[in-house]
PQR file of N, CA, C, O and H, with PARSE charges and radii, in Angstrom:
ATOM      1  N   MET A   1      80.853 123.622  84.119 -0.4000 1.5000
ATOM      2  CA  MET A   1      82.176 122.154  84.289 -0.0000 2.0000
ATOM      3  C   MET A   1      83.008 122.567  85.574  0.5500 1.7000
ATOM      4  O   MET A   1      83.606 123.577  85.945 -0.5500 1.4000
ATOM      5  N   THR A   2      82.680 120.902  86.230 -0.4000 1.5000
ATOM      6  CA  THR A   2      83.381 121.266  87.289 -0.0000 2.0000
ATOM      7  C   THR A   2      85.226 120.996  87.338  0.5500 1.7000
ATOM      8  O   THR A   2      86.036 120.328  86.695 -0.5500 1.4000
ATOM      9  H   THR A   2      82.194 120.081  85.929  0.4000 1.0000
ATOM     10  N   HIS A   3      85.258 121.933  88.480 -0.4000 1.5000
ATOM     11  CA  HIS A   3      87.090 122.343  88.043 -0.0000 2.0000
ATOM     12  C   HIS A   3      87.506 121.615  89.441  0.5500 1.7000
ATOM     13  O   HIS A   3      86.477 121.562  90.114 -0.5500 1.4000
ATOM     14  H   HIS A   3      84.599 122.475  89.002  0.4000 1.0000
ATOM     15  N   VAL A   4      88.570 121.046  90.137 -0.4000 1.5000
ATOM     16  CA  VAL A   4      89.715 121.154  90.536 -0.0000 2.0000
ATOM     17  C   VAL A   4      90.824 121.050  90.856  0.5500 1.7000
ATOM     18  O   VAL A   4      91.495 120.042  90.633 -0.5500 1.4000
ATOM     19  H   VAL A   4      89.406 121.089  89.590  0.4000 1.0000
ATOM     20  N   VAL A   5      91.219 122.027  91.415 -0.4000 1.5000
ATOM     21  CA  VAL A   5      92.803 121.688  91.421 -0.0000 2.0000
ATOM     22  C   VAL A   5      93.992 121.573  92.796  0.5500 1.7000
ATOM     23  O   VAL A   5      93.909 121.928  93.972 -0.5500 1.4000
ATOM     24  H   VAL A   5      90.674 122.846  91.596  0.4000 1.0000
ATOM     25  N   GLY A   6      94.654 121.169  92.315 -0.4000 1.5000
ATOM     26  CA  GLY A   6      95.565 119.944  92.933 -0.0000 2.0000
ATOM     27  C   GLY A   6      96.361 120.422  93.456  0.5500 1.7000
ATOM     28  O   GLY A   6      97.057 121.049  92.657 -0.5500 1.4000
ATOM     29  H   GLY A   6      94.722 120.880  91.359  0.4000 1.0000
ATOM     30  N   GLY A   7      96.841 120.531  94.858 -0.4000 1.5000
ATOM     31  CA  GLY A   7      97.988 120.856  95.112 -0.0000 2.0000
ATOM     32  C   GLY A   7      98.297 120.265  94.888  0.5500 1.7000
ATOM     33  O   GLY A   7      97.925 119.281  94.249 -0.5500 1.4000
ATOM     34  H   GLY A   7      96.276 120.022  95.507  0.4000 1.0000
ATOM     35  N   SER A   8     100.138 120.926  95.796 -0.4000 1.5000
ATOM     36  CA  SER A   8     101.214 120.546  95.001 -0.0000 2.0000
ATOM     37  C   SER A   8     101.447 118.683  96.097  0.5500 1.7000
ATOM     38  O   SER A   8     101.759 117.657  95.492 -0.5500 1.4000
ATOM     39  H   SER A   8     100.440 121.726  96.315  0.4000 1.0000
ATOM     40  N   ASN A   9     101.246 118.693  97.403 -0.4000 1.5000
ATOM     41  CA  ASN A   9     101.262 117.278  97.592 -0.0000 2.0000
ATOM     42  C   ASN A   9     100.458 116.738  97.836  0.5500 1.7000
ATOM     43  O   ASN A   9     100.475 115.996  98.818 -0.5500 1.4000
ATOM     44  H   ASN A   9     100.992 119.527  97.894  0.4000 1.0000
ATOM     45  N   GLU A  10      99.238 116.891  96.934 -0.4000 1.5000
ATOM     46  CA  GLU A  10      97.981 116.373  96.902 -0.0000 2.0000
ATOM     47  C   GLU A  10      98.121 114.978  96.300  0.5500 1.7000
ATOM     48  O   GLU A  10      99.053 114.906  95.499 -0.5500 1.4000
ATOM     49  H   GLU A  10      99.223 117.494  96.136  0.4000 1.0000
ATOM     50  N   SER A  11      97.373 113.758  96.498 -0.4000 1.5000
ATOM     51  CA  SER A  11      97.857 112.141  96.003 -0.0000 2.0000
ATOM     52  C   SER A  11      95.925 112.695  95.398  0.5500 1.7000
ATOM     53  O   SER A  11      94.943 113.385  95.671 -0.5500 1.4000
ATOM     54  H   SER A  11      96.616 113.816  97.149  0.4000 1.0000
ATOM     55  N   PHE A  12      96.766 111.319  94.048 -0.4000 1.5000
ATOM     56  CA  PHE A  12      95.579 111.504  92.734 -0.0000 2.0000
ATOM     57  C   PHE A  12      94.479 110.641  93.765  0.5500 1.7000
ATOM     58  O   PHE A  12      94.915 109.684  93.126 -0.5500 1.4000
ATOM     59  H   PHE A  12      97.564 110.758  93.826  0.4000 1.0000
ATOM     60  N   ASP A  13      93.558 110.096  94.661 -0.4000 1.5000
ATOM     61  CA  ASP A  13      92.794 109.476  95.518 -0.0000 2.0000
ATOM     62  C   ASP A  13      92.301 110.570  95.772  0.5500 1.7000
ATOM     63  O   ASP A  13      91.192 110.813  95.296 -0.5500 1.4000
ATOM     64  H   ASP A  13      93.203 110.874  95.180  0.4000 1.0000
ATOM     65  N   ASN A  14      92.980 111.576  96.610 -0.4000 1.5000
ATOM     66  CA  ASN A  14      92.337 113.147  97.253 -0.0000 2.0000
ATOM     67  C   ASN A  14      91.380 114.073  96.513  0.5500 1.7000
ATOM     68  O   ASN A  14      90.388 114.712  96.863 -0.5500 1.4000
ATOM     69  H   ASN A  14      93.881 111.378  96.997  0.4000 1.0000
ATOM     70  N   LEU A  15      92.211 113.875  95.053 -0.4000 1.5000
ATOM     71  CA  LEU A  15      92.112 114.765  94.233 -0.0000 2.0000
ATOM     72  C   LEU A  15      90.372 113.808  93.621  0.5500 1.7000
ATOM     73  O   LEU A  15      89.374 114.434  93.265 -0.5500 1.4000
ATOM     74  H   LEU A  15      93.018 113.356  94.769  0.4000 1.0000
ATOM     75  N   LEU A  16      90.439 112.649  93.650 -0.4000 1.5000
ATOM     76  CA  LEU A  16      89.656 112.152  92.336 -0.0000 2.0000
ATOM     77  C   LEU A  16      88.353 112.492  93.632  0.5500 1.7000
ATOM     78  O   LEU A  16      87.247 112.900  93.278 -0.5500 1.4000
ATOM     79  H   LEU A  16      91.250 112.140  93.940  0.4000 1.0000
ATOM     80  N   ARG A  17      88.580 112.332  94.637 -0.4000 1.5000
ATOM     81  CA  ARG A  17      87.808 112.228  96.138 -0.0000 2.0000
ATOM     82  C   ARG A  17      86.919 113.861  96.132  0.5500 1.7000
ATOM     83  O   ARG A  17      85.739 114.212  96.126 -0.5500 1.4000
ATOM     84  H   ARG A  17      89.479 112.001  94.924  0.4000 1.0000
ATOM     85  N   ARG A  18      87.885 114.350  96.137 -0.4000 1.5000
ATOM     86  CA  ARG A  18      87.183 116.017  95.872 -0.0000 2.0000
ATOM     87  C   ARG A  18      86.677 115.963  94.881  0.5500 1.7000
ATOM     88  O   ARG A  18      85.488 116.248  95.027 -0.5500 1.4000
ATOM     89  H   ARG A  18      88.844 114.064  96.142  0.4000 1.0000
ATOM     90  N   PHE A  19      87.002 115.668  93.543 -0.4000 1.5000
ATOM     91  CA  PHE A  19      86.005 116.036  92.072 -0.0000 2.0000
ATOM     92  C   PHE A  19      84.881 114.756  92.515  0.5500 1.7000
ATOM     93  O   PHE A  19      83.979 115.572  92.704 -0.5500 1.4000
ATOM     94  H   PHE A  19      87.968 115.436  93.424  0.4000 1.0000
ATOM     95  N   ASN A  20      84.482 113.966  92.703 -0.4000 1.5000
ATOM     96  CA  ASN A  20      83.409 113.605  92.926 -0.0000 2.0000
ATOM     97  C   ASN A  20      82.942 114.184  94.312  0.5500 1.7000
ATOM     98  O   ASN A  20      83.331 113.235  94.992 -0.5500 1.4000
ATOM     99  H   ASN A  20      85.215 113.303  92.550  0.4000 1.0000
ATOM    100  N   LYS A  21      82.538 114.818  94.980 -0.4000 1.5000
ATOM    101  CA  LYS A  21      82.029 115.135  96.136 -0.0000 2.0000
ATOM    102  C   LYS A  21      81.361 116.832  95.726  0.5500 1.7000
ATOM    103  O   LYS A  21      80.327 117.424  96.035 -0.5500 1.4000
ATOM    104  H   LYS A  21      82.222 115.589  94.428  0.4000 1.0000
ATOM    105  N   LYS A  22      82.412 117.132  94.994 -0.4000 1.5000
ATOM    106  CA  LYS A  22      81.920 118.711  93.800 -0.0000 2.0000
ATOM    107  C   LYS A  22      81.018 118.523  93.278  0.5500 1.7000
ATOM    108  O   LYS A  22      80.042 119.212  93.576 -0.5500 1.4000
ATOM    109  H   LYS A  22      83.252 116.651  94.744  0.4000 1.0000
ATOM    110  N   VAL A  23      80.842 117.051  91.791 -0.4000 1.5000
ATOM    111  CA  VAL A  23      80.058 116.962  91.828 -0.0000 2.0000
ATOM    112  C   VAL A  23      78.359 116.262  92.386  0.5500 1.7000
ATOM    113  O   VAL A  23      77.148 116.313  92.170 -0.5500 1.4000
ATOM    114  H   VAL A  23      81.635 116.491  91.549  0.4000 1.0000
ATOM    115  N   GLN A  24      79.136 115.802  93.002 -0.4000 1.5000
ATOM    116  CA  GLN A  24      78.172 115.446  94.056 -0.0000 2.0000
ATOM    117  C   GLN A  24      76.579 116.872  94.443  0.5500 1.7000
ATOM    118  O   GLN A  24      75.352 116.794  94.374 -0.5500 1.4000
ATOM    119  H   GLN A  24      80.120 115.761  93.178  0.4000 1.0000
ATOM    120  N   GLN A  25      77.437 117.846  94.777 -0.4000 1.5000
ATOM    121  CA  GLN A  25      76.946 118.682  95.178 -0.0000 2.0000
ATOM    122  C   GLN A  25      75.993 120.001  94.169  0.5500 1.7000
ATOM    123  O   GLN A  25      74.960 120.610  94.446 -0.5500 1.4000
ATOM    124  H   GLN A  25      78.434 117.909  94.833  0.4000 1.0000
ATOM    125  N   ASP A  26      76.903 120.056  92.939 -0.4000 1.5000
ATOM    126  CA  ASP A  26      76.843 120.591  91.706 -0.0000 2.0000
ATOM    127  C   ASP A  26      75.080 119.772  91.586  0.5500 1.7000
ATOM    128  O   ASP A  26      74.048 120.416  91.400 -0.5500 1.4000
ATOM    129  H   ASP A  26      77.742 119.562  92.714  0.4000 1.0000
ATOM    130  N   GLY A  27      75.157 118.290  91.747 -0.4000 1.5000
ATOM    131  CA  GLY A  27      74.023 117.762  91.118 -0.0000 2.0000
ATOM    132  C   GLY A  27      73.476 117.312  89.842  0.5500 1.7000
ATOM    133  O   GLY A  27      72.354 117.061  89.403 -0.5500 1.4000
ATOM    134  H   GLY A  27      75.996 117.766  91.898  0.4000 1.0000
ATOM    135  N   ILE A  28      74.907 117.298  89.321 -0.4000 1.5000
ATOM    136  CA  ILE A  28      75.234 117.182  87.845 -0.0000 2.0000
ATOM    137  C   ILE A  28      74.763 115.509  87.328  0.5500 1.7000
ATOM    138  O   ILE A  28      74.287 115.415  86.196 -0.5500 1.4000
ATOM    139  H   ILE A  28      75.818 117.502  89.678  0.4000 1.0000
ATOM    140  N   LEU A  29      74.855 114.689  87.870 -0.4000 1.5000
ATOM    141  CA  LEU A  29      74.558 113.420  87.866 -0.0000 2.0000
ATOM    142  C   LEU A  29      73.389 113.457  87.956  0.5500 1.7000
ATOM    143  O   LEU A  29      72.838 113.253  86.874 -0.5500 1.4000
ATOM    144  H   LEU A  29      75.241 114.766  88.789  0.4000 1.0000
ATOM    145  N   SER A  30      72.546 113.677  89.005 -0.4000 1.5000
ATOM    146  CA  SER A  30      70.799 113.767  88.776 -0.0000 2.0000
ATOM    147  C   SER A  30      70.270 114.585  87.753  0.5500 1.7000
ATOM    148  O   SER A  30      69.225 114.342  87.149 -0.5500 1.4000
ATOM    149  H   SER A  30      72.994 113.843  89.884  0.4000 1.0000
ATOM    150  N   GLU A  31      70.970 115.510  87.578 -0.4000 1.5000
ATOM    151  CA  GLU A  31      70.541 116.018  86.334 -0.0000 2.0000
ATOM    152  C   GLU A  31      70.680 115.139  85.063  0.5500 1.7000
ATOM    153  O   GLU A  31      69.662 115.111  84.373 -0.5500 1.4000
ATOM    154  H   GLU A  31      71.819 115.707  88.068  0.4000 1.0000
ATOM    155  N   ILE A  32      71.841 114.344  84.572 -0.4000 1.5000
ATOM    156  CA  ILE A  32      71.790 114.182  83.913 -0.0000 2.0000
ATOM    157  C   ILE A  32      70.865 112.404  83.801  0.5500 1.7000
ATOM    158  O   ILE A  32      70.937 111.716  82.782 -0.5500 1.4000
ATOM    159  H   ILE A  32      72.669 114.367  85.133  0.4000 1.0000
ATOM    160  N   ARG A  33      69.986 111.927  85.201 -0.4000 1.5000
ATOM    161  CA  ARG A  33      69.461 111.078  85.097 -0.0000 2.0000
ATOM    162  C   ARG A  33      67.851 111.912  84.717  0.5500 1.7000
ATOM    163  O   ARG A  33      66.844 111.481  84.155 -0.5500 1.4000
ATOM    164  H   ARG A  33      69.927 112.486  86.028  0.4000 1.0000
ATOM    165  N   ARG A  34      68.123 113.039  85.214 -0.4000 1.5000
ATOM    166  CA  ARG A  34      66.430 113.795  84.716 -0.0000 2.0000
ATOM    167  C   ARG A  34      66.923 114.068  83.548  0.5500 1.7000
ATOM    168  O   ARG A  34      66.374 113.604  82.549 -0.5500 1.4000
ATOM    169  H   ARG A  34      68.941 113.388  85.671  0.4000 1.0000
ATOM    170  N   ARG A  35      67.415 114.417  83.503 -0.4000 1.5000
ATOM    171  CA  ARG A  35      67.283 114.527  81.071 -0.0000 2.0000
ATOM    172  C   ARG A  35      66.945 113.390  80.642  0.5500 1.7000
ATOM    173  O   ARG A  35      65.918 113.358  79.963 -0.5500 1.4000
ATOM    174  H   ARG A  35      67.860 114.794  84.315  0.4000 1.0000
ATOM    175  N   GLU A  36      67.689 112.088  80.895 -0.4000 1.5000
ATOM    176  CA  GLU A  36      67.615 111.201  79.978 -0.0000 2.0000
ATOM    177  C   GLU A  36      66.792 110.828  79.436  0.5500 1.7000
ATOM    178  O   GLU A  36      67.109 110.302  78.369 -0.5500 1.4000
ATOM    179  H   GLU A  36      68.523 112.114  81.447  0.4000 1.0000
ATOM    180  N   PHE A  37      65.132 110.844  79.809 -0.4000 1.5000
ATOM    181  CA  PHE A  37      63.735 110.105  78.586 -0.0000 2.0000
ATOM    182  C   PHE A  37      62.782 111.642  78.795  0.5500 1.7000
ATOM    183  O   PHE A  37      62.339 111.946  79.903 -0.5500 1.4000
ATOM    184  H   PHE A  37      64.875 111.270  80.676  0.4000 1.0000
ATOM    185  N   PHE A  38      62.689 112.014  78.267 -0.4000 1.5000
ATOM    186  CA  PHE A  38      61.370 112.414  78.115 -0.0000 2.0000
ATOM    187  C   PHE A  38      60.854 112.609  79.369  0.5500 1.7000
ATOM    188  O   PHE A  38      60.951 111.707  80.202 -0.5500 1.4000
ATOM    189  H   PHE A  38      63.048 111.767  77.367  0.4000 1.0000
ATOM    190  N   GLU A  39      59.981 114.308  79.797 -0.4000 1.5000
ATOM    191  CA  GLU A  39      59.451 113.540  80.750 -0.0000 2.0000
ATOM    192  C   GLU A  39      57.811 114.839  80.355  0.5500 1.7000
ATOM    193  O   GLU A  39      57.632 116.055  80.294 -0.5500 1.4000
ATOM    194  H   GLU A  39      59.902 115.040  79.120  0.4000 1.0000
ATOM    195  N   LYS A  40      57.268 114.002  80.244 -0.4000 1.5000
ATOM    196  CA  LYS A  40      55.734 115.656  79.975 -0.0000 2.0000
ATOM    197  C   LYS A  40      55.063 116.222  80.808  0.5500 1.7000
ATOM    198  O   LYS A  40      54.494 115.660  81.744 -0.5500 1.4000
ATOM    199  H   LYS A  40      57.413 113.014  80.293  0.4000 1.0000
ATOM    200  N   PRO A  41      55.052 117.155  80.618 -0.5600 1.5000
ATOM    201  CA  PRO A  41      54.640 118.048  81.792  0.2800 2.0000
ATOM    202  C   PRO A  41      53.924 118.046  82.625  0.5500 1.7000
ATOM    203  O   PRO A  41      54.116 118.823  83.561 -0.5500 1.4000
ATOM    204  N   SER A  42      52.534 116.957  82.626 -0.4000 1.5000
ATOM    205  CA  SER A  42      51.891 116.838  83.462 -0.0000 2.0000
ATOM    206  C   SER A  42      52.689 115.913  84.561  0.5500 1.7000
ATOM    207  O   SER A  42      52.178 116.094  85.667 -0.5500 1.4000
ATOM    208  H   SER A  42      52.377 116.326  81.866  0.4000 1.0000
ATOM    209  N   ILE A  43      53.502 115.216  84.597 -0.4000 1.5000
ATOM    210  CA  ILE A  43      54.732 114.921  85.207 -0.0000 2.0000
ATOM    211  C   ILE A  43      55.720 115.520  85.547  0.5500 1.7000
ATOM    212  O   ILE A  43      56.350 114.949  86.438 -0.5500 1.4000
ATOM    213  H   ILE A  43      53.916 115.068  83.699  0.4000 1.0000
ATOM    214  N   LYS A  44      56.096 116.385  85.226 -0.4000 1.5000
ATOM    215  CA  LYS A  44      57.199 117.698  85.000 -0.0000 2.0000
ATOM    216  C   LYS A  44      56.370 118.225  86.635  0.5500 1.7000
ATOM    217  O   LYS A  44      56.946 118.167  87.721 -0.5500 1.4000
ATOM    218  H   LYS A  44      55.584 116.848  84.502  0.4000 1.0000
ATOM    219  N   ARG A  45      54.727 118.787  86.400 -0.4000 1.5000
ATOM    220  CA  ARG A  45      54.195 119.544  87.343 -0.0000 2.0000
ATOM    221  C   ARG A  45      54.073 119.285  88.416  0.5500 1.7000
ATOM    222  O   ARG A  45      54.261 120.038  89.371 -0.5500 1.4000
ATOM    223  H   ARG A  45      54.259 118.834  85.518  0.4000 1.0000
ATOM    224  N   LYS A  46      53.509 117.425  88.447 -0.4000 1.5000
ATOM    225  CA  LYS A  46      53.673 116.858  89.683 -0.0000 2.0000
ATOM    226  C   LYS A  46      54.831 117.086  90.737  0.5500 1.7000
ATOM    227  O   LYS A  46      54.802 117.109  91.968 -0.5500 1.4000
ATOM    228  H   LYS A  46      53.356 116.813  87.671  0.4000 1.0000
ATOM    229  N   ARG A  47      55.774 117.234  89.903 -0.4000 1.5000
ATOM    230  CA  ARG A  47      57.847 116.022  89.814 -0.0000 2.0000
ATOM    231  C   ARG A  47      57.953 118.040  91.735  0.5500 1.7000
ATOM    232  O   ARG A  47      58.426 118.196  92.860 -0.5500 1.4000
ATOM    233  H   ARG A  47      55.797 117.215  88.904  0.4000 1.0000
ATOM    234  N   LYS A  48      57.187 118.791  90.762 -0.4000 1.5000
ATOM    235  CA  LYS A  48      57.759 120.065  91.346 -0.0000 2.0000
ATOM    236  C   LYS A  48      56.989 120.542  92.706  0.5500 1.7000
ATOM    237  O   LYS A  48      57.505 120.894  93.767 -0.5500 1.4000
ATOM    238  H   LYS A  48      56.803 118.664  89.847  0.4000 1.0000
ATOM    239  N   GLU A  49      55.734 120.462  92.398 -0.4000 1.5000
ATOM    240  CA  GLU A  49      54.677 120.300  93.269 -0.0000 2.0000
ATOM    241  C   GLU A  49      55.022 119.283  94.333  0.5500 1.7000
ATOM    242  O   GLU A  49      54.792 119.694  95.471 -0.5500 1.4000
ATOM    243  H   GLU A  49      55.315 120.176  91.536  0.4000 1.0000
ATOM    244  N   ALA A  50      55.503 118.091  94.256 -0.4000 1.5000
ATOM    245  CA  ALA A  50      55.998 117.385  95.418 -0.0000 2.0000
ATOM    246  C   ALA A  50      57.203 117.830  96.191  0.5500 1.7000
ATOM    247  O   ALA A  50      57.356 117.812  97.412 -0.5500 1.4000
ATOM    248  H   ALA A  50      55.691 117.757  93.332  0.4000 1.0000
ATOM    249  N   ALA A  51      58.109 118.273  95.169 -0.4000 1.5000
ATOM    250  CA  ALA A  51      59.463 119.078  95.769 -0.0000 2.0000
ATOM    251  C   ALA A  51      58.971 120.250  96.900  0.5500 1.7000
ATOM    252  O   ALA A  51      59.379 120.364  98.056 -0.5500 1.4000
ATOM    253  H   ALA A  51      57.985 118.288  94.177  0.4000 1.0000
ATOM    254  N   LYS A  52      57.879 121.154  96.133 -0.4000 1.5000
ATOM    255  CA  LYS A  52      57.509 121.932  97.009 -0.0000 2.0000
ATOM    256  C   LYS A  52      57.034 121.615  98.269  0.5500 1.7000
ATOM    257  O   LYS A  52      57.286 122.037  99.398 -0.5500 1.4000
ATOM    258  H   LYS A  52      57.548 121.062  95.194  0.4000 1.0000
ATOM    259  N   ARG A  53      56.291 120.778  97.821 -0.4000 1.5000
ATOM    260  CA  ARG A  53      55.380 120.273  99.657 -0.0000 2.0000
ATOM    261  C   ARG A  53      56.458 119.671 100.613  0.5500 1.7000
ATOM    262  O   ARG A  53      56.107 119.343 101.747 -0.5500 1.4000
ATOM    263  H   ARG A  53      56.086 120.435  96.904  0.4000 1.0000
ATOM    264  N   ARG A  54      57.685 119.518 100.234 -0.4000 1.5000
ATOM    265  CA  ARG A  54      58.639 118.486 100.968 -0.0000 2.0000
ATOM    266  C   ARG A  54      59.539 119.747 102.011  0.5500 1.7000
ATOM    267  O   ARG A  54      59.842 119.889 103.195 -0.5500 1.4000
ATOM    268  H   ARG A  54      57.971 119.784  99.314  0.4000 1.0000
ATOM    269  N   LYS A  55      59.770 120.774 100.196 -0.4000 1.5000
ATOM    270  CA  LYS A  55      60.382 122.041 100.802 -0.0000 2.0000
ATOM    271  C   LYS A  55      59.543 123.147 102.399  0.5500 1.7000
ATOM    272  O   LYS A  55      60.044 123.949 103.186 -0.5500 1.4000
ATOM    273  H   LYS A  55      59.524 120.658  99.233  0.4000 1.0000
ATOM    274  N   THR A  56      58.249 122.651 102.242 -0.4000 1.5000
ATOM    275  CA  THR A  56      57.327 123.784 102.870 -0.0000 2.0000
ATOM    276  C   THR A  56      57.214 123.171 104.689  0.5500 1.7000
ATOM    277  O   THR A  56      57.194 123.748 105.776 -0.5500 1.4000
ATOM    278  H   THR A  56      57.841 122.000 101.602  0.4000 1.0000
ATOM    279  N   ALA A  57      57.143 121.169 104.076 -0.4000 1.5000
ATOM    280  CA  ALA A  57      57.016 120.157 105.200 -0.0000 2.0000
ATOM    281  C   ALA A  57      58.245 121.051 106.165  0.5500 1.7000
ATOM    282  O   ALA A  57      58.173 121.621 107.254 -0.5500 1.4000
ATOM    283  H   ALA A  57      57.160 120.700 103.193  0.4000 1.0000
ATOM    284  N   ARG A  58      59.458 120.835 105.100 -0.4000 1.5000
ATOM    285  CA  ARG A  58      60.713 120.875 106.425 -0.0000 2.0000
ATOM    286  C   ARG A  58      60.967 121.698 106.730  0.5500 1.7000
ATOM    287  O   ARG A  58      61.561 121.615 107.805 -0.5500 1.4000
ATOM    288  H   ARG A  58      59.517 120.372 104.215  0.4000 1.0000
ATOM    289  N   ALA A  59      60.726 123.861 105.908 -0.4000 1.5000
ATOM    290  CA  ALA A  59      60.538 124.678 107.422 -0.0000 2.0000
ATOM    291  C   ALA A  59      59.754 124.689 107.336  0.5500 1.7000
ATOM    292  O   ALA A  59      59.415 125.196 106.266 -0.5500 1.4000
ATOM    293  H   ALA A  59      60.243 123.928 105.035  0.4000 1.0000
ATOM    294  N   LEU A  60      58.280 124.076 108.477 -0.4000 1.5000
ATOM    295  CA  LEU A  60      57.456 123.606 109.235 -0.0000 2.0000
ATOM    296  C   LEU A  60      58.069 123.024 110.356  0.5500 1.7000
ATOM    297  O   LEU A  60      57.455 123.240 111.401 -0.5500 1.4000
ATOM    298  H   LEU A  60      58.555 123.665 109.346  0.4000 1.0000
ATOM    299  N   ALA A  61      58.866 122.500 110.439 -0.4000 1.5000
ATOM    300  CA  ALA A  61      59.370 121.942 111.128 -0.0000 2.0000
ATOM    301  C   ALA A  61      60.102 121.716 112.305  0.5500 1.7000
ATOM    302  O   ALA A  61      60.196 120.942 113.258 -0.5500 1.4000
ATOM    303  H   ALA A  61      59.365 122.324 109.590  0.4000 1.0000
ATOM    304  N   ARG A  62      60.660 122.911 111.730 -0.4000 1.5000
ATOM    305  CA  ARG A  62      62.085 123.211 112.001 -0.0000 2.0000
ATOM    306  C   ARG A  62      61.892 124.517 113.594  0.5500 1.7000
ATOM    307  O   ARG A  62      62.894 125.004 114.118 -0.5500 1.4000
ATOM    308  H   ARG A  62      60.584 123.539 110.955  0.4000 1.0000
TER
END
């Protein structure tokens, strides 16, 4: 669960902005979207392989 502690003189807008940023970094919304519908094992495998290819391509580009 994402948790953000507000400072003594921090506005609600700043607190909300920090919370949204933390949720984005933790990947909570993308995880919810991914689990929204059933994903067949073959599609899951293809998605993981594509992610692995992208990761290795980025590493080689550096």
